[in-house]
Each structure stands twice: as structure tokens, then as C-alpha cells.
N, C-alpha and C positions, 0 to 999 in steps of 0.2 A: 776637390780638385776640379778644375775646368779644362775641357778638351782644348788643346791648342790647334791652330791651323797647321796645315802641312808645312814642314820645313823643307825648303829647297836650296839648291846651291847654284851659283853662277858657274858657267863653264869657262875653264882656263887652267893654267898651271897652278895658280893659287885659287882656292875655292872660298867663296863668301856665302855664308848662310843667310837666308832671308825668309820672311813670311808675308803673305798678303791676306787681308781680311776686309770684307765689306765691299759694297758696290756703288758707293756714292759718286757723284759727278766730279768731285775734287779729289785728286791724289794727294795724300798726306804722308810724309815720312816722319815718324816719331822716333827719336834716338837720344840716348844719354851720352852720345859721343863715342869714346873708345871702350866703353864698358857695357856689358850686358850678357844675357844668356836667354835667347828668344824662346826656348822650350820651357825652361824652368819658371819663367815669369808667370806662366798661366796657373801655377800651383797656388798663388796667393789670391784670395777672393777680391781684395781691393784693387790689386794690380790688374786682374782679369776684367773687372768691372770698368776700370779706367780705359783699358784698351778697347773693350766692346763699345763704350760710349763714343770714342774717337771714330770707330768703324761705322757707327750709326749715321754719320754725316759725311763720310769720306770713304775712299778706297785706301785703307791703311796699309802702309808698307813699313816693315821693320827689318833690321839686319844687324848682324854682328860684324863689325869691322875686323880685318885680319889682326891676329894677335890676341883675340878675346873670344870667350864663349865657344860657339860651335864652328868658327871659321879657322882657316889655316893660319900659320904664323906670319908675322909681317916679314917682307923681304929683307934680307941682310944687305941693303945697299946704302948709299949715302943720302938718300932723299929724306926730307922731313916727314914726321908722322902725319901731318895734315895732308901732305901730298898723297900718301897711301890711302888715307881716309877718303879724299876726294875721288880717287880712282875706284875705291870700293863702292861708293855711293853711285857713281856713274854706271858701274857694271850692274848693280842691282836695278837701277831705273831702266836700263836697257833690257835687262832680263824680264822685267815686269811690263814692258811696253809703256812706261811712263815718260811722256815727253816733257812734262813740267809738273812740279809738285810743290806743295807748301812744306817747308822744312821746319819742324818743331823740335827744338833741341834744348836739353837741360844740362846743368852742371858743367862738364868739361867741353861741351859741344860748341860753345861760343866761337872760339877762334876757328874751329873746323868748319862750321856752317858759314861763317862770314867769308872765309877763303873760297868756299864752294860757290856762294852767291856772287862773289866778285868775278871769279874765273868762268862761271857758266851761267850768266844771267838769264839765258833763254830757258834754262831748266828749273828756275825757281819762280813760282807764282806768288809766294808769300814767305816771310821769315818770322818765326816766333821763337824767342829766346826766353828761358826762365832760369834764374839763379846762375847766370853766366855772363861773360863779357868778351871783350876783344883781347884782353891781356890780364894775367893774374898778378904779376909782380910789378913793383914800382920801377920807374926809370927816371932819369933826370928830367925828361919831358912828360912824365906820366906819374905824378904824385898820387894819383887815385889808387894805384896798385898796392899790393902788400909790401910793407917794409921787409928788408932782408931778414931781420930777426923773426918776424911772423912766418915768413916762408920757411925758414929753417925749423921753426917750431912745428909747423904743419907737416913737413916731410919727416921729421923725427917721430911725430905721433903716428903717421901712416906706416912707417917702417915697423914700429913696435906693436901697433894695435889693429892694423888692417885685417878684416875678416873676423874680428871678435865682436862680442856684444858691446864692448866699450866704444868701438868705432861706430857701430850702428846707432847707439844712443847719441853720440856726438853728431852724426850726420842727420839723423831724423829724431829730434827730441820728443815728438808727439808719440813715439812708440814706447816711451818709458811707462811701465805698468802693463803693457800688452806683451806678455812674455811669449805667446805663440808667434805673433808676427815678428817680434824682435829676433827670435831664434831663426825664423825662416829667412829674414833679410840678411842676417849674418851668413847663413848657408849660401844664399844667393851671391853675396859678395865673394865668398870663397870659390864658388863655381865659375864666376866670371873671370877670375885670374888669381894666380898664386901671389903670396905676399911679395916675393921678389919682383915678379912682373908688374904688380900694382905699383910698387915703389918706383920702378923704372919709368912707368907711365906717368906717374905724378911728377917726376923730375922733368920729363919731356914737356908736360903741360906748363910747368913754370917757365919754360923757354919759348913757348908759343906766343906769337904776337901777330894779330890780324889788324892792327890799327891802320896799316897802309891800304887795306882792302876796303875800308869804310867808304871812301870817296867813290868807289866804283859800284856800290850797291844801290840799285834802284827799285828793288822789289818792296812792296808794302811790308813794313817791319813793326812788330810788336815786341817790346821788351818788358818782362815782368820780373820782379824780385821780391822775395819775402822781407818783411820789415825787420825781422830779427835773425835772418840767416847770417851766420857769422863768417862764412867763407866767400861771400861776395857782397860788396857794399853797394848802396844806392849810387854812390859816386861813380863806381865802375860801370854800372848799368846805364846811368845817364850819359856817360862819355860816349857810348854807342848811339844812344838816342839823339844826342846833339849833333852827330856827324853823319847821320843818314836822313836825307830830306823826307819830311813827313812822318818819321818814325813816332810811334806812340809809346808812352811809359805808363805802367800800371804797378802800383805798390800793393802787394798781397799781404794778408795777415800771416802770422806764424813764423816758424824757424826751420822747417824741414828742408832738406836738400831736394828731395823727390816730391813730385806732385800727387802721388797715389794715395797717401794716407791722411794728409791734413788739407782741409778745404778743397777736396778734389772737384766737387761740382762747380765751385766758383771758377776754378782754373779752366775746366772744360767749357763752361759758358763763355769765357773770354776767347778761348781758341775757336769755338764753333762760330761765334759772331764775327770774329776777325777773318776767318777763312771763307765762310759762306755768306756773310752779310746778314745772317739771321741767328736768333738764339731761341731754340725750341726747348732746351732743357731735356734731361734724360728721364725716360720712364723708369720707375723702380723695377729692378730685376726680380722676377717672380719664378719660383720653382715649386713643383709638386713634391711634397715631402711629408713624412710622419714626424710629428713633434712629441717628444717625451718630456714631461715635467716630473721631477722628483722633489721630495721635501722630507727632512728628518722629522720624525714624530717626537713631540715633546722636547724640542731642542732647548727651550728656555729653562725648563725644569732640570734637564740634564746638566746644563751649564752651571746653574746655581748649585746643584748637588756636587759636581766634580771639582769646581773651582776653575779659574782661568787657564792655568797651565795644563791641567789634564784635559780640559775641554778642547783647548787648542790642538793638543796632540791627537785627540780623537777626530777632530775635523780634518787634520792633515791626513790621517789614515783614510777617512771617508773620501777626501779629494783624490788621493792616489788610486783608490779602488774605482772611483767614478770614471776617471780618465782612462784607466786600464780597460774597464768593461765596455765603455762607449767605443773605444778604438777597436776592441776585439770584434764587436758586432758591426763594424763598418760605419759608425756614426760620427757626428761632428758635435763637439761640445760648444754650443753657441753662446751660452751665458751661464755664469756660475758666480753666485755671491752668497756668502754665509752658508746657510744650511739648505739652500735650494739650487736646482739646476734646470737647464733647458738644453736638450740635445735634439738633433735632427737625424733622420735615418732614411735611406732610399725606399724602405717598405715598412708597413705596419708590423709585419711579422718580426723583423729584426728589432724593432723598438720594443715589442712585447718580450722577446727572448732576452734582450738586454735588461729590461726591468726585472724580469724573473731572476736573472743572474745577479743583479745588484741586491735584490732582497736576500738571496742566499749568502752572498759574499759578505755583505755588511752585517748580517745577523751574527756571523762569527766574531765580529768586532764589538758586539753589543749595541748595534745601531739598527733601529727600525725606521723604514721609510714608507711613504705612500707614493703612488705613481699614477699618472694620468696620461692617456695617449689620444691624439686626434690625427687625422690625415686630411690634408688640403693644400691649397696654393698659398704660399707665404711670400713676403717681400724680403729680399736679401739686403742687409745693410752693409755699408762700407767697412764696418768694424768686424765683419764676420758673423754678426748676429742676425736674427730674423724678426720680422714684425708682421702686423696685420691681424685681421679678425680671427683667422684660424689659430693663430698663436694664443689669443685670448681664450678661445674655446678649449684648447688643451689645458691651459692653466685652471679654468673653471672645473673641468673634469677631474683634474688631480685634487682640487680642493674638496671634492665629495668623497674621496677615498679614505678608508680607514687604515690603521697600521697593517703593513704587510700586503695590502691590496694593490692590484693593477686594474684600474678602471679604464674603459675605452668608450668612445662615442659610437653612435649607431653607424656612422660612416665607416669606422674601422671594422665593426662587426659585419657590415654588409660586404666589404671587400674580401674578408676572410671566410665568407660562406663556403662550405665544402672543404675547409682545411681541417687538419687534425686537432686544432685548438677548439676548446669548448668554452661557452660563455654562460653566465647566469644573469638574468634580467634584474636590473636595479631600479626600474621605474623611469618615468619621464620627469625631467627637472627643468626649471627655468635657470639659465645660466646668466649671472649678472652681466649686464651690458650687451648681451647677445639676444637677438629677436627669437621668439618662438619657444617651444618646449623641445627638449632633447632627450630621447631614450638613451639610457646609460646601461652599460653591461660590465660585469666583472669577469676577468679572465680566471678560469678555474685552474688550480695548480695541476701539475702533471705534464 
């Protein structure tokens, strides 16, 4: 989990939650429109990384409009939802001292941001839209929109499946197979709004129309749409581009609604270059962590002896125990395939204690593992995994371990000098692909 910036509220009868991060020379508002939960989004590594990269070249401003997330309910008056949204954004910009900002909006943000840019051109330095447009539904003079039957199909699907994994898979197909992130995104959608509120919001979105605002927009505009995104067509995106002087169009690969998980660096590069005039690219996120590798001893022989069905059942039990123990010791399961695993921990001691607990718990199931631990700085990947030389060191240390052993590098041994843990020297070894020789130690039981 990543620490989020302080959440603050605008002052007034209705309070709007917002966050500010970064100190760049360009103010940038990033919003998905009427949906979000600014605190919860920092729990997902890919989302947190995306936001930190935005803040690396801007002063990033984020908010929950009224009726969603951490903000108060929308006023029960006769105004249109976009009018409330414009009012909320003005209040947040005033509260943060932002005279003018680049507005970066995704999904349902199109009509909202376009109305804002037309009504308050002095407050918009640039406009970036992704997977969104000026209007969603078709009209006699707007054949680019969704036909009536598609609109009804979408609303029916939303009413039945919003907040479920089925909705999440349909919205962001790249998450299929990533059960951890898929479950988190479903939780996020549920936290952003209830199914009834979500359905009401989607119905409002189908009535929104910002086409009349296009002629009054003079801010530099970039419109991006994914090639295979099924809820916004290129024709709808190009409609906006063709009616704003100088607007640029970029076709992105993929099918996800959100930018966080599929080709995020490509999207961030386009935004950075458009807003700042330069493209520096993001430095890999690096953290200091303990890496624990485990491997089932004699897995091939066991699989042959037990047969496919029994081996699969044994692996399922192994996986359950692995996730349970890593979680109990405050770790993160970064990679798991077949009979091997990679987890990260905030300290070497926790990694050792987890490895010892795994040995004991899995032995009861007739499973023997070997374990290796190293401590160092690693790169965080957007998929929640880790990489870099120190990860390779951990893997090489594990490869030296025998059944039931926990081996550690000399780095781990040095950090834990003076602790109650005791170690036995196992000599110096050359680790494949890693320079120099490495003293290796075994953790003594007890």
C-alpha cells in the first residue's frame, strides 16, 4: 500500500474532497469525471505509480465531485450534473490557488471537461481527453453516438453487474488473469458509488451533450482513444478533434477504459509532452525491501508420482498456505507461477519468519520447500512485481538451498547482527549473472 497525500475539503455548505501532490510548474487536474475515491486509489500499486508519475512533472490536483467518493451528495436542485461538476472543480482550483490548469479527463469526463473549458477558458491551460467525447448517445445530427439499443444494453449491463468482477473485466480487459488487481478494482468501483447511484449517474451521462461547447474551446487539446475500447469509438473522439481548432488525435493500443494498467507509460509520455512540451519518461520506482524466493523440492517427481489431479490439489493447498503466511507476516506476493514464488517484505526478519512458518505449515501437507532471502533496492513494476539485480541475487541464493533450508545473503546476515536469530556459514559462492563472490548463511532453526 502506498501512502496517499493529505485529503482536504473545500469550505462551504457542500464539501468537496481533494488532494494535491507534486510541485511542478504546471498545474494538472486528473479526473475520471463523476467517479472516484481519492484515498482508496493509492492502495493499488499501478494506480499509485501512474499518479506519482503525473506529479513528477506537475502539481497534481485530484478531487471527488459531489455525489461520489469522499465528497458530499449532489444538491437536490434542477441543475444539470455538469453544472455541479463545474462548480466543484472551480471550488477545488480556488482552494488550491490554481489560476489555470491542464484538465486531463477519462471515461465520463468528456462532456464535463468540455463544458468547463468553454465556460471558463481562463482557467484551462490545456485539455487532454482519453476514451471520452462530447456526447455518448446518437442523435439525428450525431450518428457517431451509440444507437438506442446499444445504450439500453449498456445501462442494463451496468444495473445488473456494476461493482462486480464481470463489470471490471468488461471495463478493463487487460486485468483478466490478474485476480488481485481485478478484485481491488471491483472494490474500488463499489467504494466510489452504490449500484443504484452508479446506474443513475450512467443515465445522466447518456443525456449529457457538450457539442455546443466545442466552438468556444480554444485551449490546446489532445484527444486519445484506445483502438479496441468498446464504449467509445474513434468516430466519437474525432468528432471533438474536428471541431476544436488545432486539436490533436492519438490512437492508443488496447481496450481498457482506464489508463493505469494497460500501456500506462505510453499514455503518460503523451500527457507529459503535451502539457510541458518535453518527454522525459519516468524513472523506475525503487524500494528497499527483503525478497523471499521459495521453491517446492522435487516437484517434477511428485507430480509424476501423484498424477495430475492429486498434484493439482496439492498445489492448490500450497498456494493457499503461501498466500496466507505471506499476508500474516506483512508481505506482498509479487510473483507466483507453478511451484515457485517471490514475495517482498519490509524487513529481512519478517521474510525469515515467514519462510520458517512456510516450512512448518507446508510440511504438514507433505510439501518440502527451499527458501532464499536477500535485502536490497528493487524496481517496482506496474503489474505489482519487482525486478532488478537484487531480485536475481535472491533467486540465486534460493537455488543453493536444500530441502527445508532458509539461506540468506551476507547482506541479510549483516543487517540482523545482534538479533536473536543465529546463522551458520555456508561458504562463498559465485552467483550466476551477479559479479563477485557472495558469502551465504543458513538460518538455524529455533
